BAVEX-360352 format. One record per residue (C-alpha): residue in one letter; residue number from 1; x, y, z. Coordinates in Angstrom, 1 decimal, padded with zeros to 4 digits. Layout:
# BAVEX-360352
+---------+-----+--------+--------+--------+
! residuo ! num !      x !      y !      z !
+---------+-----+--------+--------+--------+
!       a ! NUM !      X !      Y !      Z !
...
+---------+-----+--------+--------+--------+
//
This chain:
# BAVEX-360352
+---------+-----+--------+--------+--------+
! residuo ! num !      x !      y !      z !
+---------+-----+--------+--------+--------+
!       m !   1 !  034.1 !  006.5 ! -000.6 !
!       t !   2 !  033.1 !  010.0 ! -001.7 !
!       v !   3 !  033.3 !  010.9 ! -005.4 !
!       p !   4 !  034.3 !  014.6 ! -006.0 !
!       l !   5 !  031.5 !  016.6 ! -007.5 !
!       p !   6 !  031.9 !  018.7 ! -010.6 !
!       a !   7 !  031.2 !  022.4 ! -010.5 !
!       t !   8 !  028.9 !  022.4 ! -013.5 !
!       m !   9 !  026.4 !  020.0 ! -015.1 !
!       m !  10 !  024.2 !  019.5 ! -018.1 !
!       g !  11 !  020.5 !  020.3 ! -017.7 !
!       v !  12 !  017.5 !  021.4 ! -019.7 !
!       h !  13 !  016.0 !  024.9 ! -019.0 !
!       l !  14 !  012.4 !  025.6 ! -019.7 !
!       t !  15 !  012.5 !  029.2 ! -020.7 !
!       g !  16 !  008.9 !  030.0 ! -021.1 !
!       i !  17 !  005.4 !  028.8 ! -022.1 !
!       g !  18 !  005.3 !  027.6 ! -025.6 !
!       g !  19 !  006.7 !  025.0 ! -028.0 !
!       l !  20 !  009.8 !  022.7 ! -028.0 !
!       d !  21 !  012.0 !  025.7 ! -028.6 !
!       k !  22 !  011.4 !  026.7 ! -025.0 !
!       l !  23 !  013.4 !  023.7 ! -023.9 !
!       v !  24 !  017.0 !  024.8 ! -024.0 !
!       i !  25 !  019.9 !  022.4 ! -023.3 !
!       k !  26 !  022.6 !  023.9 ! -021.0 !
!       k !  27 !  026.0 !  022.3 ! -020.7 !
!       e !  28 !  027.5 !  024.3 ! -017.9 !
!       l !  29 !  024.8 !  024.9 ! -015.3 !
!       p !  30 !  026.1 !  025.2 ! -011.7 !
!       v !  31 !  025.7 !  022.1 ! -009.6 !
!       p !  32 !  023.2 !  023.0 ! -006.9 !
!       a !  33 !  024.1 !  022.8 ! -003.2 !
!       p !  34 !  021.7 !  021.2 ! -000.7 !
!       s !  35 !  020.2 !  023.6 !  001.8 !
!       p !  36 !  019.6 !  022.5 !  005.4 !
!       d !  37 !  017.4 !  019.4 !  005.5 !
!       e !  38 !  018.0 !  018.7 !  001.8 !
!       v !  39 !  020.0 !  016.2 ! -000.2 !
!       l !  40 !  021.8 !  016.5 ! -003.5 !
!       i !  41 !  021.0 !  013.6 ! -005.8 !
!       e !  42 !  022.9 !  012.4 ! -008.8 !
!       v !  43 !  020.1 !  011.7 ! -011.2 !
!       g !  44 !  020.3 !  008.2 ! -012.7 !
!       a !  45 !  017.1 !  008.6 ! -014.7 !
!       c !  46 !  014.0 !  010.8 ! -014.8 !
!       g !  47 !  010.6 !  009.9 ! -016.2 !
!       l !  48 !  008.8 !  012.0 ! -018.8 !
!       n !  49 !  005.1 !  012.7 ! -018.2 !
!       n !  50 !  002.1 !  014.6 ! -019.4 !
!       t !  51 !  002.8 !  017.1 ! -016.7 !
!       d !  52 !  006.0 !  018.2 ! -018.5 !
!       i !  53 !  004.0 !  018.9 ! -021.6 !
!       n !  54 !  001.2 !  020.6 ! -019.7 !
!       t !  55 !  003.6 !  022.9 ! -017.8 !
!       r !  56 !  005.5 !  023.8 ! -020.9 !
!       t !  57 !  002.3 !  024.6 ! -022.9 !
!       g !  58 !  000.5 !  026.3 ! -020.0 !
!       w !  59 ! -002.3 !  023.7 ! -020.2 !
!       y !  60 ! -003.1 !  023.9 ! -016.5 !
!       s !  61 ! -004.4 !  027.4 ! -017.0 !
!       k !  62 ! -008.2 !  027.5 ! -016.9 !
!       s !  63 ! -008.1 !  029.6 ! -020.1 !
!       v !  64 ! -007.1 !  026.5 ! -022.0 !
!       t !  65 ! -009.9 !  024.2 ! -023.1 !
!       a !  66 ! -008.2 !  021.9 ! -025.6 !
!       e !  67 ! -007.1 !  018.3 ! -024.9 !
!       t !  68 ! -003.6 !  017.4 ! -023.6 !
!       g !  69 ! -001.2 !  017.2 ! -026.5 !
!       q !  70 ! -002.8 !  019.6 ! -028.8 !
!       g !  71 ! -000.3 !  022.3 ! -029.4 !
!       g !  72 !  002.4 !  020.2 ! -027.7 !
!       s !  73 !  004.9 !  021.1 ! -030.4 !
!       e !  74 !  003.9 !  024.8 ! -030.6 !
!       g !  75 !  002.5 !  025.8 ! -027.3 !
!       f !  76 ! -001.0 !  027.0 ! -026.3 !
!       s !  77 ! -001.4 !  030.6 ! -027.4 !
!       e !  78 ! -004.6 !  030.9 ! -025.3 !
!       s !  79 ! -002.8 !  030.1 ! -022.0 !
!       g !  80 ! -003.2 !  032.8 ! -019.5 !
!       g !  81 !  000.1 !  031.8 ! -017.9 !
!       n !  82 ! -000.6 !  033.3 ! -014.4 !
!       d !  83 ! -002.4 !  030.1 ! -013.3 !
!       s !  84 ! -000.6 !  027.5 ! -015.3 !
!       t !  85 !  001.4 !  025.6 ! -012.7 !
!       w !  86 !  000.5 !  022.7 ! -010.4 !
!       g !  87 !  000.2 !  025.2 ! -007.6 !
!       g !  88 ! -002.2 !  027.3 ! -009.5 !
!       s !  89 !  000.1 !  030.3 ! -009.8 !
!       g !  90 !  002.3 !  031.7 ! -012.6 !
!       p !  91 !  005.5 !  029.8 ! -013.6 !
!       t !  92 !  009.0 !  031.0 ! -012.8 !
!       f !  93 !  011.6 !  030.8 ! -015.6 !
!       p !  94 !  014.1 !  029.3 ! -016.2 !
!       r !  95 !  012.9 !  026.1 ! -014.7 !
!       i !  96 !  014.4 !  022.6 ! -014.8 !
!       q !  97 !  011.5 !  020.2 ! -015.2 !
!       g !  98 !  011.4 !  016.5 ! -014.4 !
!       a !  99 !  009.4 !  015.0 ! -011.5 !
!       d ! 100 !  010.3 !  011.3 ! -011.7 !
!       v ! 101 !  013.8 !  011.1 ! -010.2 !
!       a ! 102 !  015.7 !  007.9 ! -009.4 !
!       g ! 103 !  019.4 !  008.1 ! -008.4 !
!       y ! 104 !  021.8 !  008.4 ! -005.5 !
!       i ! 105 !  022.4 !  010.8 ! -002.7 !
!       v ! 106 !  025.8 !  012.4 ! -003.2 !
!       a ! 107 !  025.7 !  015.2 ! -000.6 !
!       a ! 108 !  023.7 !  016.0 !  002.5 !
!       g ! 109 !  022.8 !  019.4 !  003.8 !
!       a ! 110 !  022.9 !  020.5 !  007.4 !
!       g ! 111 !  020.5 !  018.5 !  009.6 !
!       v ! 112 !  020.7 !  015.4 !  007.4 !
!       d ! 113 !  022.5 !  012.2 !  008.5 !
!       s ! 114 !  025.7 !  012.1 !  006.4 !
!       a ! 115 !  025.3 !  008.3 !  006.4 !
!       r ! 116 !  022.6 !  008.8 !  003.7 !
!       v ! 117 !  025.3 !  009.8 !  001.2 !
!       g ! 118 !  025.6 !  006.9 ! -001.3 !
!       e ! 119 !  022.0 !  005.8 ! -000.6 !
!       r ! 120 !  019.9 !  004.8 ! -003.6 !
!       v ! 121 !  016.6 !  006.7 ! -003.7 !
!       l ! 122 !  013.4 !  007.3 ! -005.4 !
!       v ! 123 !  011.9 !  010.8 ! -005.1 !
!       d ! 124 !  008.4 !  011.7 ! -004.0 !
!       p ! 125 !  007.7 !  014.6 ! -006.3 !
!       w ! 126 !  005.2 !  016.4 ! -004.0 !
!       l ! 127 !  006.8 !  019.3 ! -002.2 !
!       r ! 128 !  005.1 !  019.9 !  001.2 !
!       d ! 129 !  005.4 !  022.8 !  003.5 !
!       p ! 130 !  007.6 !  021.7 !  006.4 !
!       g ! 131 !  005.6 !  023.7 !  008.8 !
!       d ! 132 !  002.3 !  022.1 !  007.8 !
!       p ! 133 !  002.9 !  019.2 !  005.4 !
!       d ! 134 ! -000.8 !  018.3 !  005.3 !
!       d ! 135 ! -001.9 !  021.7 !  004.0 !
!       r ! 136 ! -002.5 !  021.0 !  000.3 !
!       r ! 137 ! -002.7 !  024.7 ! -000.4 !
!       r ! 138 !  001.0 !  025.0 !  000.3 !
!       a ! 139 !  002.1 !  022.1 ! -001.8 !
!       g ! 140 !  004.2 !  022.3 ! -004.9 !
!       y ! 141 !  005.6 !  019.9 ! -007.5 !
!       l ! 142 !  009.1 !  018.9 ! -008.5 !
!       g ! 143 !  009.9 !  020.4 ! -011.9 !
!       s ! 144 !  007.1 !  022.9 ! -011.5 !
!       e ! 145 !  007.5 !  025.0 ! -008.3 !
!       r ! 146 !  011.1 !  023.7 ! -007.9 !
!       d ! 147 !  013.9 !  022.5 ! -010.2 !
!       g ! 148 !  013.6 !  018.8 ! -011.0 !
!       g ! 149 !  015.4 !  015.9 ! -012.6 !
!       y ! 150 !  016.2 !  017.0 ! -016.2 !
!       a ! 151 !  019.8 !  017.6 ! -015.1 !
!       r ! 152 !  022.7 !  015.6 ! -013.9 !
!       y ! 153 !  022.0 !  016.7 ! -010.3 !
!       t ! 154 !  019.1 !  018.0 ! -008.4 !
!       t ! 155 !  018.3 !  018.9 ! -004.7 !
!       v ! 156 !  015.2 !  017.8 ! -002.8 !
!       p ! 157 !  014.1 !  017.9 !  000.8 !
!       a ! 158 !  015.6 !  014.8 !  002.5 !
!       s ! 159 !  012.1 !  013.7 !  003.5 !
!       n ! 160 !  011.2 !  013.4 ! -000.2 !
!       a ! 161 !  014.1 !  011.0 ! -001.0 !
!       f ! 162 !  013.0 !  007.4 ! -000.1 !
!       g ! 163 !  015.7 !  004.8 !  000.2 !
!       i ! 164 !  014.9 !  001.8 ! -002.0 !
!       d ! 165 !  016.2 ! -001.7 ! -002.2 !
!       t ! 166 !  015.6 ! -003.3 ! -005.6 !
!       g ! 167 !  017.4 ! -004.9 ! -008.5 !
!       l ! 168 !  015.6 ! -002.6 ! -011.0 !
!       t ! 169 !  017.6 ! -000.2 ! -013.1 !
!       n ! 170 !  017.3 !  003.5 ! -012.6 !
!       a ! 171 !  015.5 !  003.8 ! -015.8 !
!       e ! 172 !  012.9 !  001.3 ! -014.7 !
!       l ! 173 !  012.6 !  003.0 ! -011.3 !
!       a ! 174 !  012.0 !  006.4 ! -012.9 !
!       t ! 175 !  008.8 !  005.0 ! -014.4 !
!       f ! 176 !  007.1 !  004.9 ! -011.0 !
!       p ! 177 !  007.1 !  008.2 ! -009.0 !
!       c ! 178 !  004.5 !  010.4 ! -010.8 !
!       s ! 179 !  002.4 !  007.8 ! -012.6 !
!       y ! 180 !  002.2 !  005.1 ! -010.0 !
!       s ! 181 !  001.9 !  007.3 ! -007.0 !
!       t ! 182 ! -001.0 !  009.1 ! -008.8 !
!       g ! 183 ! -002.6 !  005.8 ! -009.5 !
!       e ! 184 ! -002.2 !  004.6 ! -005.9 !
!       y ! 185 ! -003.7 !  007.9 ! -004.6 !
!       m ! 186 ! -006.6 !  007.5 ! -007.0 !
!       l ! 187 ! -007.5 !  004.0 ! -005.9 !
!       t ! 188 ! -006.9 !  004.9 ! -002.2 !
!       r ! 189 ! -009.2 !  007.9 ! -002.5 !
!       a ! 190 ! -011.9 !  005.9 ! -004.3 !
!       r ! 191 ! -011.6 !  003.1 ! -001.7 !
!       l ! 192 ! -011.3 !  000.3 ! -004.2 !
!       r ! 193 ! -011.7 ! -003.0 ! -002.3 !
!       e ! 194 ! -011.0 ! -006.6 ! -003.0 !
!       g ! 195 ! -013.6 ! -008.1 ! -005.3 !
!       e ! 196 ! -014.9 ! -004.8 ! -006.7 !
!       t ! 197 ! -014.9 ! -003.9 ! -010.3 !
!       v ! 198 ! -012.9 ! -000.9 ! -011.6 !
!       l ! 199 ! -013.0 !  000.6 ! -015.1 !
!       i ! 200 ! -009.7 !  002.2 ! -016.1 !
!       t ! 201 ! -009.5 !  004.6 ! -019.0 !
!       g ! 202 ! -006.2 !  005.3 ! -020.8 !
!       a ! 203 ! -004.9 !  002.0 ! -019.5 !
!       s ! 204 ! -001.8 !  001.9 ! -021.8 !
!       g ! 205 ! -000.3 !  005.2 ! -020.5 !
!       g ! 206 !  001.9 !  005.7 ! -017.5 !
!       v ! 207 ! -000.8 !  006.3 ! -015.0 !
!       g ! 208 ! -003.2 !  003.9 ! -016.6 !
!       s ! 209 ! -000.8 !  001.0 ! -016.8 !
!       g ! 210 !  000.1 !  001.7 ! -013.1 !
!       l ! 211 ! -003.6 !  001.7 ! -012.2 !
!       v ! 212 ! -004.1 ! -001.7 ! -013.8 !
!       q ! 213 ! -001.4 ! -003.3 ! -011.7 !
!       l ! 214 ! -002.3 ! -001.4 ! -008.5 !
!       a ! 215 ! -005.9 ! -002.5 ! -008.8 !
!       k ! 216 ! -004.9 ! -006.1 ! -009.4 !
!       a ! 217 ! -002.7 ! -005.9 ! -006.3 !
!       r ! 218 ! -005.9 ! -005.1 ! -004.4 !
!       n ! 219 ! -007.5 ! -008.3 ! -006.0 !
!       a ! 220 ! -010.0 ! -006.1 ! -007.8 !
!       k ! 221 ! -011.6 ! -007.0 ! -011.2 !
!       v ! 222 ! -010.2 ! -004.7 ! -013.9 !
!       i ! 223 ! -011.8 ! -003.6 ! -017.1 !
!       a ! 224 ! -009.3 ! -001.5 ! -019.2 !
!       l ! 225 ! -009.8 !  000.9 ! -022.1 !
!       a ! 226 ! -007.0 !  001.5 ! -024.5 !
!       g ! 227 ! -006.1 !  001.9 ! -028.1 !
!       k ! 228 ! -006.8 ! -001.2 ! -030.2 !
!       d ! 229 ! -003.1 ! -001.8 ! -031.0 !
!       k ! 230 ! -002.2 ! -001.7 ! -027.3 !
!       l ! 231 ! -004.8 ! -004.1 ! -025.9 !
!       g ! 232 ! -002.4 ! -007.1 ! -025.8 !
!       a ! 233 !  000.1 ! -005.2 ! -023.7 !
!       v ! 234 ! -002.6 ! -004.1 ! -021.3 !
!       r ! 235 ! -003.9 ! -007.6 ! -021.0 !
!       e ! 236 ! -000.4 ! -008.8 ! -020.0 !
!       l ! 237 ! -000.5 ! -006.4 ! -017.1 !
!       g ! 238 ! -003.4 ! -008.4 ! -015.6 !
!       a ! 239 ! -006.5 ! -006.7 ! -016.8 !
!       d ! 240 ! -009.5 ! -009.1 ! -016.7 !
!       a ! 241 ! -011.0 ! -007.5 ! -019.8 !
!       v ! 242 ! -009.6 ! -005.1 ! -022.4 !
!       i ! 243 ! -011.7 ! -003.0 ! -024.7 !
!       s ! 244 ! -010.7 ! -000.7 ! -027.5 !
!       r ! 245 ! -011.6 !  002.9 ! -026.7 !
!       n ! 246 ! -012.8 !  003.3 ! -030.3 !
!       e ! 247 ! -015.3 !  000.4 ! -030.1 !
!       p ! 248 ! -018.4 !  001.5 ! -032.0 !
!       d ! 249 ! -020.7 !  000.4 ! -029.2 !
!       l ! 250 ! -018.5 !  001.2 ! -026.3 !
!       a ! 251 ! -021.3 !  001.1 ! -023.7 !
!       g ! 252 ! -022.4 ! -002.3 ! -024.9 !
!       a ! 253 ! -018.8 ! -003.7 ! -025.0 !
!       i ! 254 ! -018.2 ! -002.5 ! -021.4 !
!       t ! 255 ! -021.5 ! -003.9 ! -020.1 !
!       d ! 256 ! -020.8 ! -007.3 ! -021.7 !
!       a ! 257 ! -017.5 ! -007.4 ! -019.9 !
!       l ! 258 ! -018.9 ! -006.6 ! -016.5 !
!       p ! 259 ! -018.9 ! -009.5 ! -014.0 !
!       g ! 260 ! -022.0 ! -008.3 ! -012.2 !
!       g ! 261 ! -023.3 ! -005.8 ! -014.7 !
!       e ! 262 ! -022.1 ! -002.7 ! -012.9 !
!       v ! 263 ! -018.9 ! -000.8 ! -012.1 !
!       d ! 264 ! -018.0 !  000.0 ! -008.5 !
!       v ! 265 ! -015.2 !  002.5 ! -009.4 !
!       v ! 266 ! -014.1 !  004.4 ! -012.4 !
!       a ! 267 ! -010.5 !  005.6 ! -012.5 !
!       d ! 268 ! -010.4 !  008.1 ! -015.3 !
!       i ! 269 ! -007.4 !  010.0 ! -016.7 !
!       v ! 270 ! -009.0 !  010.8 ! -020.1 !
!       g ! 271 ! -012.2 !  012.9 ! -019.6 !
!       g ! 272 ! -013.6 !  014.2 ! -022.9 !
!       e ! 273 ! -016.8 !  013.1 ! -024.5 !
!       n ! 274 ! -017.1 !  009.7 ! -022.8 !
!       f ! 275 ! -017.4 !  011.2 ! -019.3 !
!       p ! 276 ! -021.2 !  011.0 ! -019.2 !
!       l ! 277 ! -021.0 !  007.3 ! -020.2 !
!       l ! 278 ! -018.6 !  006.5 ! -017.4 !
!       l ! 279 ! -021.0 !  007.9 ! -014.8 !
!       e ! 280 ! -023.9 !  006.0 ! -016.3 !
!       l ! 281 ! -021.9 !  002.7 ! -015.9 !
!       l ! 282 ! -021.4 !  003.2 ! -012.2 !
!       a ! 283 ! -023.5 !  001.3 ! -009.8 !
!       r ! 284 ! -025.6 !  003.2 ! -007.2 !
!       g ! 285 ! -023.2 !  004.5 ! -004.7 !
!       g ! 286 ! -020.3 !  004.1 ! -007.1 !
!       r ! 287 ! -017.1 !  006.2 ! -007.0 !
!       y ! 288 ! -015.5 !  008.2 ! -009.9 !
!       v ! 289 ! -012.0 !  009.5 ! -009.5 !
!       t ! 290 ! -009.9 !  011.5 ! -011.9 !
!       s ! 291 ! -006.4 !  012.8 ! -012.2 !
!       g ! 292 ! -006.3 !  013.9 ! -015.8 !
!       a ! 293 ! -008.2 !  014.9 ! -018.9 !
!       i ! 294 ! -006.0 !  014.1 ! -021.9 !
!       a ! 295 ! -009.1 !  013.9 ! -024.2 !
!       g ! 296 ! -010.4 !  017.3 ! -023.0 !
!       p ! 297 ! -011.1 !  019.0 ! -019.6 !
!       i ! 298 ! -014.5 !  020.3 ! -020.4 !
!       v ! 299 ! -017.2 !  017.6 ! -020.0 !
!       d ! 300 ! -021.0 !  017.3 ! -019.8 !
!       l ! 301 ! -022.5 !  016.4 ! -016.4 !
!       d ! 302 ! -026.2 !  015.5 ! -015.9 !
!       l ! 303 ! -026.7 !  016.3 ! -012.2 !
!       r ! 304 ! -029.6 !  013.8 ! -012.1 !
!       t ! 305 ! -027.1 !  011.0 ! -012.8 !
!       l ! 306 ! -024.9 !  012.3 ! -009.9 !
!       y ! 307 ! -027.6 !  012.6 ! -007.3 !
!       l ! 308 ! -030.1 !  009.9 ! -008.3 !
!       k ! 309 ! -027.3 !  007.3 ! -008.2 !
!       d ! 310 ! -025.7 !  008.6 ! -005.0 !
!       l ! 311 ! -022.4 !  008.9 ! -006.8 !
!       e ! 312 ! -019.1 !  010.2 ! -005.4 !
!       l ! 313 ! -016.8 !  012.3 ! -007.6 !
!       w ! 314 ! -013.2 !  012.6 ! -006.5 !
!       g ! 315 ! -010.3 !  014.6 ! -007.8 !
!       a ! 316 ! -006.8 !  013.3 ! -007.0 !
!       t ! 317 ! -003.8 !  015.5 ! -007.2 !
!       v ! 318 ! -002.0 !  016.4 ! -004.0 !
!       m ! 319 ! -001.6 !  013.0 ! -002.4 !
!       p ! 320 ! -001.3 !  012.7 !  001.4 !
!       r ! 321 !  001.8 !  011.5 !  003.2 !
!       g ! 322 !  002.0 !  007.7 !  003.3 !
!       i ! 323 !  001.1 !  007.0 ! -000.3 !
!       f ! 324 !  004.6 !  007.2 ! -001.6 !
!       k ! 325 !  005.9 !  004.9 !  001.2 !
!       t ! 326 !  003.3 !  002.4 !  000.2 !
!       l ! 327 !  004.4 !  002.6 ! -003.4 !
!       v ! 328 !  008.1 !  002.0 ! -002.5 !
!       a ! 329 !  007.0 ! -001.1 ! -000.5 !
!       l ! 330 !  005.0 ! -002.4 ! -003.4 !
!       i ! 331 !  008.1 ! -002.0 ! -005.7 !
!       e ! 332 !  010.4 ! -003.8 ! -003.2 !
!       q ! 333 !  007.9 ! -006.6 ! -002.8 !
!       r ! 334 !  007.6 ! -006.9 ! -006.6 !
!       k ! 335 !  003.9 ! -006.6 ! -006.5 !
!       i ! 336 !  004.0 ! -004.1 ! -009.3 !
!       r ! 337 !  006.5 ! -003.9 ! -012.2 !
!       p ! 338 !  007.8 ! -001.1 ! -014.4 !
!       l ! 339 !  006.6 ! -000.6 ! -017.9 !
!       l ! 340 !  009.5 !  001.1 ! -019.6 !
!       a ! 341 !  008.6 !  002.0 ! -023.2 !
!       k ! 342 !  011.8 !  003.8 ! -024.2 !
!       t ! 343 !  014.8 !  005.7 ! -022.9 !
!       f ! 344 !  016.4 !  008.9 ! -024.3 !
!       a ! 345 !  019.6 !  010.7 ! -023.6 !
!       l ! 346 !  018.9 !  014.0 ! -021.8 !
!       e ! 347 !  020.2 !  016.0 ! -024.7 !
!       n ! 348 !  017.5 !  014.3 ! -026.9 !
!       i ! 349 !  014.7 !  015.8 ! -024.8 !
!       h ! 350 !  013.1 !  017.4 ! -027.9 !
!       a ! 351 !  012.9 !  014.0 ! -029.7 !
!       a ! 352 !  011.6 !  012.4 ! -026.5 !
!       q ! 353 !  008.7 !  014.8 ! -026.1 !
!       t ! 354 !  007.9 !  014.7 ! -029.8 !
!       e ! 355 !  007.6 !  010.9 ! -029.7 !
!       f ! 356 !  005.7 !  011.0 ! -026.4 !
!       l ! 357 !  003.0 !  013.3 ! -028.0 !
!       q ! 358 !  002.4 !  010.7 ! -030.7 !
!       k ! 359 !  001.0 !  008.4 ! -028.0 !
!       k ! 360 !  002.1 !  005.2 ! -029.8 !
!       h ! 361 !  003.9 !  003.8 ! -026.8 !
!       v ! 362 !  002.7 !  001.7 ! -023.9 !
!       g ! 363 !  004.0 !  002.6 ! -020.4 !
!       n ! 364 !  006.6 !  005.4 ! -019.7 !
!       f ! 365 !  009.4 !  007.3 ! -021.4 !
!       v ! 366 !  012.5 !  008.0 ! -019.4 !
!       v ! 367 !  015.4 !  010.4 ! -020.0 !
!       v ! 368 !  018.9 !  009.5 ! -018.8 !
!       p ! 369 !  021.4 !  012.2 ! -018.0 !
!       r ! 370 !  024.1 !  009.7 ! -017.0 !
!       d ! 371 !  024.3 !  005.9 ! -016.9 !
!       s ! 372 !  023.7 !  004.9 ! -013.3 !
!       s ! 373 !  026.2 !  002.1 ! -013.5 !
!       e ! 374 !  028.9 !  004.7 ! -013.9 !
!       y ! 375 !  028.1 !  006.1 ! -010.5 !
!       r ! 376 !  028.1 !  002.7 ! -008.8 !
!       s ! 377 !  031.4 !  001.7 ! -010.3 !
!       a ! 378 !  033.0 !  004.9 ! -009.1 !
!       r ! 379 !  032.4 !  003.8 ! -005.5 !
+---------+-----+--------+--------+--------+
//
């Protein structure tokens, strides 16, 4: 059964770099039509991430040196703007943000099997050039270089829409795409192996809580850093040791928790002033991988630590094909679980981002443009 599609929809337009006032709720946006090799998705839920804040405030611009979240309510006045997107270019406005889409395919463009209509999907947010999908220089991101999921409907390349078979709600599914695929890529790139020890910073956030679970799925030993009031929740995710990031003797606390006295891998999404300590804790030949810098992007590096310890430093952003497929399999096999902190109606996006910036939650925030059960019952 095919449900007739409306001509218009609600969505949120990002109208420029700046504060929350740049997010404008629109109630009669045209419903997009899928181009060839694309699908139209009715969004059941869409996760909220640091990337939404960073894009809105222009934080990805190299002219910005403050930590993520500073200015999140007012915008970064120092942002150059012309290098402030995931792709390293200037943003295009208006833009519908939202990278973490879970929902249902409701229409298929030319070249897409019409049998996919009605399929429940989770969306890989990385947009790859169809002519050379492995060329990272041509990659873009959903909600940054292309309209995303802060709307009732969105279009994506059919190859980005992964069918998924799970009893999880759409809101729960929407916690996975950005955060957990980033975590999976980080651990894949750092080659974390069974029995090794990984130190995870920011372990109570979306990426951090995903990293804890993904590392345990590899049978690694996990030492997790988080806020003192969030340690219990992180421990429940399976971390072998949890340590307050504000511990007066952080180095000593981490060392005391180490099974063999050394760390094989550091998975860091925080950066900031503790960066030198993280490298010092690594064993000779250890691997450091980062995908964020919420405590500040400018850090101190003693090159002697790097070369005398034979360390590897990795950045993790544009993940290769195959990572998202692995993530979907882990979800279906129930080897990882969602950590849904709170849901917000799409029209309450300002309140959602305001509360998100307070960083009092554990896990992920999700916005819901339409109850997914309404779609299922219409079929």
